[in-house]
Structure formats: structure tokens, C-alpha cells
Residue frames as qw, qx, qy, qz and C-alpha x, y, z in Angstrom:
[[0.285, 0.282, 0.172, 0.900, -0.81, -8.34, 21.21],
 [0.087, -0.658, -0.528, 0.529, -2.27, -5.33, 23.03],
 [0.299, 0.897, 0.309, 0.107, -3.66, -2.08, 21.67],
 [0.266, -0.874, 0.250, 0.321, -0.44, -0.36, 22.77],
 [0.503, -0.259, 0.671, 0.479, 1.40, -2.47, 20.22],
 [0.457, 0.593, 0.612, 0.257, -0.98, -1.53, 17.41],
 [0.187, 0.059, 0.186, 0.963, -0.65, 1.54, 15.23],
 [0.307, 0.364, 0.364, -0.801, -3.51, 4.05, 15.45],
 [0.493, 0.293, -0.439, -0.692, -4.48, 3.35, 11.85],
 [0.337, 0.001, -0.938, -0.075, -4.73, -0.38, 12.65],
 [0.055, 0.279, 0.747, -0.601, -6.92, 0.31, 15.69],
 [0.395, 0.376, 0.057, -0.836, -9.25, 2.56, 13.70],
 [0.483, 0.222, -0.659, -0.532, -9.57, 0.12, 10.81],
 [0.252, -0.090, -0.955, 0.125, -10.17, -2.93, 13.01],
 [0.158, 0.319, 0.593, -0.722, -12.73, -1.03, 15.12],
 [0.465, 0.335, -0.175, -0.801, -14.61, 0.08, 12.00],
 [0.452, 0.137, -0.811, -0.345, -14.65, -3.42, 10.49],
 [0.136, -0.184, -0.908, 0.352, -15.89, -4.97, 13.74],
 [0.277, 0.340, 0.344, -0.830, -18.57, -2.27, 14.06],
 [0.521, 0.282, -0.401, -0.699, -19.82, -2.95, 10.54],
 [0.353, 0.025, -0.932, -0.077, -19.82, -6.72, 11.17],
 [0.041, 0.268, 0.765, -0.584, -21.95, -6.18, 14.28],
 [0.411, 0.362, 0.050, -0.835, -24.36, -3.94, 12.35],
 [0.479, 0.213, -0.688, -0.502, -24.63, -6.57, 9.65],
 [0.250, -0.088, -0.951, 0.159, -25.35, -9.32, 12.16],
 [0.113, 0.332, 0.625, -0.697, -27.88, -7.36, 14.21],
 [0.427, 0.435, -0.003, -0.793, -29.78, -5.90, 11.26],
 [0.651, 0.186, 0.732, 0.078, -29.63, -9.03, 9.10],
 [0.370, 0.739, -0.169, -0.537, -28.92, -6.86, 6.02],
 [0.783, 0.493, -0.370, -0.081, -26.50, -9.21, 4.35],
 [0.907, -0.359, 0.126, 0.181, -24.31, -12.05, 5.53],
 [0.713, 0.484, -0.030, 0.507, -21.62, -10.68, 3.22],
 [0.090, -0.888, 0.191, -0.409, -20.93, -7.79, 5.64],
 [0.647, -0.627, 0.424, -0.088, -19.63, -9.88, 8.56],
 [0.938, 0.126, 0.248, 0.207, -18.25, -12.46, 6.13],
 [0.571, 0.656, -0.049, 0.491, -16.04, -9.76, 4.63],
 [0.149, -0.866, 0.217, -0.426, -15.34, -7.54, 7.62],
 [0.793, -0.551, 0.251, -0.066, -14.32, -10.14, 10.18],
 [0.894, 0.094, 0.150, 0.411, -11.64, -11.82, 8.01],
 [0.375, 0.748, -0.038, 0.546, -10.40, -8.36, 6.98],
 [0.404, -0.827, 0.231, -0.317, -10.06, -7.29, 10.63],
 [0.908, -0.322, 0.237, 0.124, -8.30, -10.56, 11.42],
 [0.777, 0.414, 0.065, 0.470, -5.86, -10.00, 8.56],
 [0.069, 0.857, -0.175, 0.481, -4.93, -6.55, 9.87],
 [0.650, -0.668, 0.312, -0.185, -4.27, -8.01, 13.32],
 [0.956, -0.016, 0.193, 0.220, -2.33, -10.93, 11.86],
 [0.609, 0.595, -0.044, 0.523, -0.06, -8.74, 9.76],
 [0.212, -0.857, 0.236, -0.407, 0.46, -6.47, 12.79],
 [0.823, -0.482, 0.299, -0.029, 1.59, -9.46, 14.85],
 [0.895, 0.201, 0.170, 0.361, 3.83, -10.89, 12.12],
 [0.442, 0.708, -0.032, 0.550, 5.33, -7.56, 11.12],
 [0.305, -0.846, 0.201, -0.388, 5.81, -6.45, 14.72],
 [0.937, -0.313, 0.006, 0.157, 7.86, -9.46, 15.85],
 [0.293, -0.783, 0.453, 0.309, 11.55, -8.92, 16.56],
 [0.363, -0.284, 0.771, 0.440, 13.56, -9.73, 13.50],
 [0.601, 0.603, 0.503, -0.148, 10.63, -9.40, 11.09],
 [0.513, 0.058, 0.463, 0.720, 11.86, -8.88, 7.56],
 [0.064, 0.233, -0.140, -0.960, 11.19, -5.96, 5.29],
 [0.293, -0.207, -0.729, -0.583, 8.44, -7.79, 3.41],
 [0.346, -0.517, -0.761, 0.183, 6.56, -8.51, 6.64],
 [0.166, -0.454, -0.271, 0.832, 7.00, -4.91, 7.76],
 [0.139, 0.088, -0.399, -0.902, 5.77, -3.59, 4.42],
 [0.330, -0.354, -0.809, -0.333, 2.77, -5.91, 4.47],
 [0.278, -0.550, -0.628, 0.476, 1.88, -4.73, 7.95],
 [0.061, -0.332, -0.003, 0.941, 2.19, -1.12, 6.87],
 [0.250, 0.035, -0.526, -0.812, -0.07, -1.60, 3.83],
 [0.076, -0.287, -0.954, 0.051, -2.65, -3.93, 5.41],
 [0.157, 0.567, 0.513, -0.626, -5.13, -1.20, 6.53],
 [0.271, 0.489, -0.304, -0.771, -5.02, 0.22, 3.02],
 [0.157, 0.099, -0.905, -0.383, -5.49, -3.16, 1.37],
 [0.022, -0.407, -0.899, 0.158, -8.71, -3.91, 3.30],
 [0.157, 0.304, 0.129, -0.931, -10.22, -0.50, 2.54],
 [0.394, -0.013, -0.602, -0.695, -12.37, -1.91, -0.34],
 [0.357, -0.324, -0.872, 0.087, -13.96, -4.30, 2.17],
 [0.082, -0.403, -0.479, 0.775, -14.81, -1.36, 4.43],
 [0.251, 0.208, -0.238, -0.915, -16.34, 0.51, 1.49],
 [0.395, -0.130, -0.805, -0.423, -18.37, -2.48, 0.36],
 [0.260, -0.388, -0.805, 0.365, -19.76, -2.98, 3.88],
 [0.055, 0.373, 0.241, -0.894, -20.76, 0.68, 4.09],
 [0.329, 0.093, -0.495, -0.799, -22.54, 0.49, 0.73],
 [0.397, -0.238, -0.870, -0.170, -24.48, -2.61, 1.76],
 [0.280, -0.474, -0.681, 0.482, -25.50, -1.02, 5.08],
 [0.061, 0.145, 0.104, 0.982, -26.47, 2.36, 3.64],
 [0.461, -0.384, -0.384, -0.702, -30.22, 1.80, 4.11],
 [0.450, -0.198, -0.815, 0.307, -30.05, 0.26, 7.58],
 [0.049, -0.253, -0.466, 0.847, -31.29, 3.41, 9.35],
 [0.356, 0.315, 0.026, -0.879, -33.78, 5.03, 6.96],
 [0.587, 0.259, 0.763, -0.080, -34.79, 2.11, 4.76],
 [0.542, 0.707, 0.407, 0.199, -34.81, 4.25, 1.59],
 [0.487, 0.153, 0.105, 0.854, -32.98, 7.00, -0.26],
 [0.111, -0.779, -0.398, 0.472, -33.51, 10.62, 0.75],
 [0.389, 0.120, 0.368, 0.836, -32.63, 12.35, -2.51],
 [0.047, -0.741, -0.503, -0.443, -35.95, 14.20, -2.69],
 [0.454, -0.830, -0.227, 0.229, -35.26, 15.83, 0.66],
 [0.533, -0.371, 0.210, 0.731, -31.76, 16.94, -0.37],
 [0.262, 0.382, 0.503, 0.730, -32.98, 18.31, -3.69],
 [0.208, -0.849, -0.430, -0.226, -35.70, 20.29, -1.89],
 [0.544, -0.705, -0.076, 0.449, -33.15, 21.59, 0.63],
 [0.474, -0.150, 0.327, 0.803, -30.69, 22.75, -2.03],
 [0.112, 0.583, 0.526, 0.609, -33.45, 24.35, -4.07],
 [0.343, -0.877, -0.337, 0.018, -34.57, 26.24, -0.96],
 [0.552, -0.585, 0.091, 0.586, -31.00, 27.42, -0.30],
 [0.344, -0.184, 0.462, 0.797, -29.90, 28.28, -3.84],
 [0.461, 0.540, 0.128, -0.692, -33.20, 28.79, -5.60],
 [0.723, 0.487, -0.377, -0.313, -32.17, 26.26, -8.24],
 [0.973, -0.145, 0.140, 0.107, -30.47, 22.89, -8.62],
 [0.184, -0.786, 0.496, 0.320, -26.67, 23.33, -8.63],
 [0.561, -0.073, 0.772, 0.291, -26.23, 20.08, -10.55],
 [0.498, 0.674, 0.531, 0.123, -28.66, 21.15, -13.28],
 [0.079, 0.974, -0.063, -0.204, -27.13, 24.63, -13.40],
 [0.407, -0.556, 0.610, 0.392, -23.67, 23.14, -13.95],
 [0.612, 0.295, 0.686, 0.259, -24.98, 21.34, -17.04],
 [0.339, 0.908, 0.223, -0.105, -25.74, 24.71, -18.63],
 [0.005, 0.888, -0.420, -0.189, -21.99, 25.45, -18.80],
 [0.808, -0.174, 0.541, 0.153, -20.92, 21.97, -19.87],
 [0.531, 0.708, -0.394, -0.247, -18.42, 21.59, -22.69],
 [0.974, 0.089, -0.188, 0.087, -16.49, 18.49, -23.67],
 [0.507, 0.469, -0.448, 0.568, -13.02, 19.97, -22.87],
 [0.315, -0.536, 0.387, -0.681, -14.21, 21.25, -19.48],
 [0.923, -0.217, 0.033, -0.316, -15.81, 17.90, -18.70],
 [0.876, 0.244, -0.326, 0.259, -12.60, 16.08, -19.62],
 [0.241, 0.533, -0.471, 0.661, -10.44, 18.34, -17.43],
 [0.525, -0.456, 0.333, -0.636, -12.69, 18.16, -14.38],
 [0.979, -0.079, -0.045, -0.184, -13.15, 14.41, -14.74],
 [0.693, 0.408, -0.442, 0.398, -9.38, 14.08, -15.05],
 [0.114, -0.531, 0.496, -0.677, -9.02, 15.82, -11.68],
 [0.815, -0.260, 0.200, -0.478, -11.56, 13.39, -10.25],
 [0.950, 0.199, -0.243, 0.007, -9.84, 10.37, -11.83],
 [0.446, 0.540, -0.539, 0.468, -6.40, 11.26, -10.49],
 [0.537, -0.577, 0.345, -0.510, -7.65, 10.94, -6.91],
 [0.992, -0.076, -0.077, -0.066, -7.21, 7.16, -7.20],
 [0.654, 0.456, -0.394, 0.458, -3.47, 7.78, -7.31],
 [0.279, -0.708, 0.345, -0.550, -3.62, 9.20, -3.78],
 [0.928, -0.326, 0.087, -0.160, -3.78, 5.64, -2.42],
 [0.865, 0.247, -0.176, 0.400, -0.19, 5.14, -3.61],
 [0.077, 0.838, -0.238, 0.486, 1.14, 8.21, -1.82],
 [0.680, -0.653, 0.295, -0.155, 1.72, 6.55, 1.60],
 [0.937, -0.008, 0.220, 0.270, 3.86, 3.86, -0.06],
 [0.550, 0.670, -0.021, 0.498, 5.74, 6.44, -2.14],
 [0.212, -0.865, 0.246, -0.383, 6.45, 8.61, 0.90],
 [0.829, -0.469, 0.304, -0.010, 7.65, 5.62, 2.89],
 [0.886, 0.249, 0.151, 0.361, 9.88, 4.44, 0.06],
 [0.369, 0.744, -0.088, 0.549, 11.45, 7.90, -0.08],
 [0.494, 0.037, -0.551, 0.671, 12.43, 7.75, 3.58],
 [0.237, -0.300, 0.152, -0.911, 9.59, 9.90, 4.97],
 [0.351, -0.242, -0.904, 0.030, 8.06, 7.23, 7.18],
 [0.038, -0.359, -0.585, 0.726, 6.67, 9.60, 9.83],
 [0.330, 0.292, -0.119, -0.890, 4.85, 11.72, 7.24],
 [0.418, 0.009, -0.792, -0.445, 3.64, 8.60, 5.43],
 [0.238, -0.289, -0.881, 0.290, 2.21, 7.19, 8.68],
 [0.110, 0.394, 0.371, -0.834, 0.49, 10.45, 9.55],
 [0.377, 0.231, -0.386, -0.810, -0.96, 10.79, 6.05],
 [0.368, -0.094, -0.898, -0.223, -2.17, 7.19, 6.01],
 [0.118, -0.363, -0.775, 0.503, -3.86, 7.60, 9.39],
 [0.200, 0.396, 0.156, -0.882, -5.50, 10.92, 8.47],
 [0.377, 0.168, -0.577, -0.705, -6.70, 9.66, 5.08],
 [0.355, -0.185, -0.910, -0.105, -8.17, 6.37, 6.29],
 [0.035, -0.392, -0.653, 0.647, -9.81, 8.05, 9.29],
 [0.276, 0.325, -0.094, -0.899, -11.36, 10.59, 6.92],
 [0.429, 0.065, -0.715, -0.549, -12.65, 7.93, 4.54],
 [0.269, -0.238, -0.917, 0.170, -14.02, 5.69, 7.30],
 [0.121, 0.381, 0.444, -0.802, -15.96, 8.61, 8.78],
 [0.408, 0.265, -0.339, -0.805, -17.46, 9.21, 5.33],
 [0.380, -0.032, -0.892, -0.245, -18.29, 5.53, 4.95],
 [0.106, -0.337, -0.810, 0.469, -20.05, 5.52, 8.31],
 [0.205, 0.351, 0.144, -0.902, -21.92, 8.65, 7.21],
 [0.251, -0.035, -0.741, -0.622, -23.56, 6.79, 4.33],
 [0.230, -0.407, -0.879, 0.092, -26.05, 5.36, 6.82],
 [0.047, -0.465, -0.424, 0.776, -27.03, 8.79, 8.18],
 [0.415, 0.629, 0.037, -0.656, -28.17, 10.20, 4.82],
 [0.564, 0.063, 0.753, 0.334, -28.47, 7.54, 2.11],
 [0.378, 0.698, -0.066, -0.604, -28.54, 9.10, -1.35],
 [0.819, 0.308, 0.451, 0.175, -28.73, 7.50, -4.78],
 [0.424, -0.214, 0.328, 0.816, -27.13, 10.58, -6.37],
 [0.267, 0.543, 0.013, -0.796, -28.14, 13.45, -8.66],
 [0.173, 0.220, -0.757, -0.590, -28.11, 11.28, -11.77],
 [0.063, 0.334, 0.937, -0.085, -31.21, 9.48, -10.52],
 [0.215, 0.692, 0.388, -0.570, -33.15, 12.71, -11.14],
 [0.561, 0.801, 0.199, -0.063, -33.31, 14.99, -14.15],
 [0.129, -0.830, 0.460, 0.288, -29.55, 15.65, -14.15],
 [0.927, 0.363, 0.010, 0.094, -27.51, 14.17, -16.98],
 [0.658, -0.482, 0.283, 0.506, -23.77, 13.55, -16.96],
 [0.324, 0.838, -0.230, -0.375, -21.95, 15.84, -19.43],
 [0.937, 0.292, 0.082, 0.171, -20.06, 14.21, -22.27],
 [0.239, -0.827, 0.426, 0.279, -16.30, 14.31, -22.62],
 [0.553, 0.576, -0.578, -0.166, -13.53, 12.28, -24.17],
 [0.659, 0.166, -0.726, 0.103, -11.38, 9.29, -23.14],
 [0.112, 0.127, -0.725, 0.668, -10.98, 9.97, -19.40],
 [0.536, -0.031, 0.201, -0.819, -14.68, 10.72, -19.09],
 [0.811, 0.088, -0.434, -0.382, -15.58, 7.45, -20.79],
 [0.526, 0.142, -0.774, 0.322, -13.21, 5.45, -18.55],
 [0.098, -0.098, 0.586, -0.798, -14.51, 7.14, -15.40],
 [0.679, -0.023, -0.072, -0.730, -18.09, 6.49, -16.44],
 [0.785, 0.062, -0.606, -0.112, -17.33, 2.77, -16.69],
 [0.312, 0.140, -0.733, 0.588, -15.62, 2.81, -13.29],
 [0.350, -0.087, 0.360, -0.861, -18.59, 4.50, -11.67],
 [0.774, 0.008, -0.287, -0.564, -21.03, 2.07, -13.27],
 [0.760, 0.073, -0.642, 0.072, -19.07, -0.94, -12.01],
 [0.537, -0.042, -0.609, 0.583, -17.79, 0.19, -8.61],
 [0.074, -0.103, 0.277, -0.952, -20.04, 3.00, -7.33],
 [0.173, -0.464, -0.866, -0.070, -23.24, 1.59, -5.80],
 [0.240, -0.688, -0.212, -0.651, -26.13, 3.87, -4.80],
 [0.684, -0.690, -0.236, -0.026, -26.15, 5.13, -1.25],
 [0.748, -0.243, -0.047, 0.616, -22.47, 6.12, -1.14],
 [0.277, 0.737, 0.193, 0.585, -22.80, 9.88, -1.61],
 [0.243, -0.823, 0.094, -0.505, -22.95, 11.61, 1.78],
 [0.001, 0.876, -0.198, -0.439, -20.39, 12.78, 2.78],
 [0.743, 0.636, -0.206, -0.039, -18.39, 12.72, -0.44],
 [0.843, -0.374, 0.211, 0.324, -15.35, 10.46, 0.12],
 [0.657, 0.450, 0.169, 0.580, -13.67, 11.90, -2.96],
 [0.004, 0.870, -0.021, 0.493, -13.91, 15.47, -1.72],
 [0.669, -0.721, 0.165, -0.070, -12.90, 14.49, 1.82],
 [0.891, -0.116, 0.210, 0.386, -9.97, 12.39, 0.61],
 [0.530, 0.606, 0.099, 0.585, -8.71, 15.05, -1.79],
 [0.152, -0.883, 0.080, -0.437, -8.83, 17.80, 0.83],
 [0.765, -0.608, 0.202, 0.060, -7.16, 15.76, 3.57],
 [0.831, 0.176, 0.158, 0.504, -4.40, 14.98, 1.07],
 [0.280, 0.746, 0.026, 0.604, -3.93, 18.67, 0.32],
 [0.424, -0.842, 0.094, -0.321, -4.11, 19.75, 3.96],
 [0.868, -0.434, 0.180, 0.158, -1.69, 17.08, 5.17],
 [0.801, 0.070, 0.266, 0.532, 0.93, 17.30, 2.42],
 [0.325, 0.902, 0.145, 0.244, 0.87, 20.92, 1.27],
 [0.264, -0.917, 0.299, 0.002, 3.62, 22.07, 3.65],
 [0.678, -0.374, 0.586, 0.237, 5.84, 19.14, 2.69],
 [0.720, 0.489, 0.429, 0.242, 5.54, 19.47, -1.09],
 [0.388, -0.095, 0.270, 0.876, 7.67, 21.44, -3.50],
 [0.235, 0.423, 0.101, -0.869, 6.04, 24.62, -4.87],
 [0.382, 0.168, -0.627, -0.658, 5.12, 23.00, -8.19],
 [0.291, -0.199, -0.936, 0.004, 3.66, 19.94, -6.47],
 [0.025, 0.396, 0.593, -0.700, 1.78, 22.16, -4.03],
 [0.337, 0.325, -0.173, -0.867, 0.24, 24.13, -6.91],
 [0.396, 0.025, -0.816, -0.420, -0.76, 20.86, -8.62],
 [0.152, -0.287, -0.881, 0.345, -2.41, 19.66, -5.40],
 [0.189, 0.411, 0.319, -0.833, -4.46, 22.85, -5.17],
 [0.396, 0.261, -0.447, -0.758, -5.54, 22.69, -8.84],
 [0.370, -0.051, -0.905, -0.206, -6.49, 19.02, -8.68],
 [0.076, -0.319, -0.796, 0.509, -8.31, 19.36, -5.36],
 [0.284, 0.412, 0.160, -0.851, -10.35, 22.36, -6.47],
 [0.409, 0.208, -0.623, -0.634, -11.04, 20.72, -9.82],
 [0.260, -0.151, -0.953, 0.028, -12.24, 17.54, -8.12],
 [0.077, 0.364, 0.616, -0.694, -14.48, 19.51, -5.76],
 [0.419, 0.385, -0.122, -0.813, -16.17, 21.17, -8.73],
 [0.329, 0.173, -0.830, -0.417, -16.24, 17.92, -10.71],
 [0.017, 0.189, 0.946, -0.261, -18.32, 15.97, -8.19],
 [0.327, 0.559, 0.435, -0.626, -21.19, 18.42, -8.69],
 [0.318, 0.537, -0.398, -0.672, -20.54, 19.18, -12.36],
 [0.250, 0.183, -0.903, -0.297, -20.42, 15.49, -13.34],
 [0.721, -0.259, -0.213, -0.606, -23.50, 14.67, -11.27],
 [0.564, 0.056, -0.787, 0.244, -21.69, 12.33, -8.88],
 [0.313, -0.366, -0.646, 0.592, -22.70, 14.28, -5.76],
 [0.094, -0.906, -0.361, -0.201, -24.93, 17.04, -4.50],
 [0.147, 0.706, -0.292, 0.629, -23.41, 20.25, -3.16],
 [0.697, -0.600, 0.167, -0.356, -24.48, 19.01, 0.28],
 [0.979, -0.067, -0.015, 0.194, -22.27, 15.95, -0.13],
 [0.598, 0.505, -0.173, 0.598, -19.28, 18.04, -1.18],
 [0.196, -0.738, 0.236, -0.601, -19.64, 20.46, 1.73],
 [0.857, -0.459, 0.135, -0.189, -19.97, 17.58, 4.18],
 [0.918, 0.154, -0.081, 0.355, -16.86, 15.91, 2.74],
 [0.314, 0.638, -0.235, 0.663, -14.89, 19.13, 3.12],
 [0.509, -0.684, 0.190, -0.487, -16.11, 19.46, 6.71],
 [0.969, -0.241, 0.020, 0.057, -14.92, 15.93, 7.53],
 [0.743, 0.360, -0.148, 0.544, -11.48, 16.65, 6.07],
 [0.010, 0.715, -0.224, 0.662, -11.16, 19.91, 8.03],
 [0.730, -0.580, 0.139, -0.333, -12.19, 18.20, 11.27],
 [0.970, -0.076, -0.011, 0.232, -9.76, 15.30, 10.83],
 [0.548, 0.529, -0.177, 0.624, -6.95, 17.67, 9.88],
 [0.263, -0.739, 0.222, -0.579, -7.59, 19.78, 12.97],
 [0.887, -0.425, 0.106, -0.144, -7.59, 16.64, 15.14],
 [0.923, 0.090, -0.019, 0.373, -4.42, 15.15, 13.71],
 [0.363, 0.646, -0.174, 0.649, -2.61, 18.49, 13.67],
 [0.444, -0.736, 0.188, -0.476, -3.52, 19.31, 17.27],
 [0.894, -0.380, 0.234, -0.044, -2.40, 15.91, 18.48],
 [0.045, -0.681, 0.679, 0.270, 0.53, 15.77, 16.10],
 [0.509, 0.245, -0.787, -0.248, 1.57, 12.50, 14.53],
 [0.829, -0.369, -0.196, -0.371, -0.55, 9.78, 16.17],
 [0.815, -0.497, 0.263, 0.138, 2.57, 7.97, 17.34],
 [0.024, 0.728, -0.598, -0.335, 6.18, 8.09, 16.22],
 [0.838, 0.327, -0.367, -0.237, 6.80, 5.55, 13.53],
 [0.830, -0.436, 0.346, 0.027, 8.17, 2.36, 15.14],
 [0.259, -0.572, 0.659, 0.415, 11.53, 1.01, 13.98],
 [0.514, 0.170, 0.809, 0.230, 9.95, -1.60, 11.68],
 [0.395, 0.806, 0.438, -0.051, 8.06, 1.15, 9.81],
 [0.070, -0.864, 0.239, 0.437, 11.06, 3.34, 9.20],
 [0.814, 0.571, -0.042, 0.098, 12.62, 3.22, 5.81],
 [0.768, -0.290, 0.094, 0.563, 16.35, 2.61, 5.83],
 [0.271, 0.951, -0.010, 0.148, 18.24, 5.81, 5.25],
 [0.749, 0.153, -0.224, 0.605, 21.92, 6.40, 5.11],
 [0.374, -0.849, -0.139, 0.346, 23.28, 8.69, 7.77],
 [0.396, 0.889, -0.172, 0.156, 25.38, 11.55, 6.39],
 [0.848, -0.026, -0.196, 0.492, 29.08, 10.80, 6.66],
 [0.258, -0.956, 0.046, 0.132, 30.89, 13.24, 8.88],
 [0.546, 0.697, -0.382, 0.265, 34.33, 14.40, 7.79],
 [0.816, -0.217, -0.357, 0.399, 37.15, 12.90, 9.80],
 [0.254, -0.964, 0.050, -0.059, 38.41, 15.26, 12.49],
 [0.698, 0.396, -0.332, 0.496, 42.10, 16.01, 12.34],
 [0.623, -0.637, -0.254, 0.376, 44.00, 16.59, 15.55],
 [0.233, 0.866, -0.111, 0.428, 45.75, 19.87, 16.20],
 [0.454, 0.257, -0.577, 0.628, 48.66, 20.70, 18.50],
 [0.287, -0.368, 0.302, -0.831, 46.22, 22.38, 20.91],
 [0.811, -0.248, -0.378, -0.371, 44.23, 19.18, 21.42],
 [0.686, -0.014, -0.612, 0.394, 46.90, 17.72, 23.69],
 [0.076, 0.197, -0.409, 0.888, 46.70, 20.74, 25.93],
 [0.567, -0.235, -0.026, -0.789, 42.91, 20.39, 26.25],
 [0.754, -0.111, -0.637, -0.112, 43.01, 16.70, 27.12],
 [0.633, -0.712, 0.131, -0.274, 42.58, 15.95, 30.84],
 [0.146, 0.598, -0.760, 0.210, 45.68, 14.87, 32.66],
 [0.750, -0.151, -0.640, -0.072, 45.73, 11.25, 33.90],
 [0.629, -0.734, 0.075, -0.245, 45.37, 10.70, 37.58]]
């Protein structure tokens, strides 16, 4: 199999996983990085080969389509483990000093002054719903919009992988390691707090993957959504962007950097169009509209060419 037979999203994911495996081997950070990344890259290539064969069934095609998404947790874990490879420590003090110099105060601490339980619950709900974005490529494909699903999947994973690689450039433990406290809410806030405690290691702040992922979702899908869905996308995206600072998950610097990544990827994918037309195996079966049968008229015989 050559790179011409691979989808752009497969190429990007495999390249990222191999890069992280090399970083793990050369820096001797953790054997778990290459031990996770190399099998994940091999699985993407294997599903591409199986799903790309002539006569591959729908299950093989679907597995190939979803493979880059399924190995995303491995990519995130590798980035978290390698966060300190460049600087060797967290740089939160520098970011706090920078934001205080720019704003004259700490935006995270200032947000706490306006905290109420209902507001916390609403903003955290916007943040929590972002996890549902990972189902959108499969939903779009199932609804017969394979080209849009492929473009969205490519743009989203490229955005997230850029953010993951950025963890090494500015490792941050997060605002909650300072004097900032997370506001209290209700059920969603409690669930999200448990998720963050279990699955959000320090060093995974800059750029904010949540902000970047939410904005690339909005930018890619807004013209293809119904008015009500488009309004919901705007509300949830803006709410999430505020929530990352309000809840103490990220600094303003992280949020701005995440937005910048999303804008850059959107400009790249829009300028170049869809990375590549969806191949036949990726297209969802759709019924062609039935044309009404054409009835002959007396004038048809006059228009028919005469036999030689």
C-alpha cells in the first residue's frame, strides 16, 4: 500500500504516532509511548489495507473509516507523557505573569467572582457536550454525507493533533494548581469533575484541545446545518470557550491558542477544499431518485434519425 492509497486523515494520524514513538525512544521518557503508538499506527495501516481491498464489506469499510478516531486516545496519552520533554517542568508561573501583565489581573480568578451554581452548570454542560462531537463523523456518514464527514474528520483530527503536539512547547499544569478554585455546580459539574480527575493529566493545556475542537466543528459544519442546529453550535461553542477559563481548566492563553489553531486548520482545509474525494468504499449507500418514465409522443418519430 502506498501513500496515494491512504486517506489524508490516515497519513496524518500515522505520521503523528510514528513521530511520538520516535520522541519516546530518543528521549527515554517512557516505554509506554512507543509501545502504544507503534501498534496504533500499525492498526490504522492494517484497517486501511483490509478496508481498501476490492470487495471489502461494509464492516471492513466502516472500521477503516473509524480507525483514526479510535486510536486518538493513544495519541493523547503519548502527548501527555511527552509534555515535559522540551522544558523539563511546567511553565504556569510564566503564563500567570504574562496574563497579569496583559490584563492587570488573573482572568481565572476574576471569573470566580461571578460564579453561581446555575451558571457553572450551564457552562460545564457546554464543555461536557463536546465529547459528543466525536460521534458526528459517523452520524454524517450514516446519513449519506460521506464527503462532509471525511472533511470534518480530517479537519478535527488535524486540529487536535496540532494541539497535542503543542503540549510540549508550553507545558502547563493548569490554573487550578494556583489560587484558582473550581466553581461549584450540580450534576453535570460533578460528573465533569470526575472525568477531569481521571482522564486529564497535567501538561495538556496549551493549546486548548477543547476550544480548538469546538471551533473547528462550528467552522466546518455551520454552513451545512439547519438554522436551529447552527444556533445551537454557536451557543455551545461560545459557552465552552468561556467555560474553559471560568471552570479553571485553561488559561486565557490556552483558549486563544486553541482558537488560532482551529482558524488556521479551517483556512487550510477550506482553501484546499476536501482533502480528497471520498473513495467508493467510504461512500454511504444512497438511493438515486427515480425518474418518471418518459412517454413517447407522435413528434418523436419525426425527430428520430432515418436509417441508412
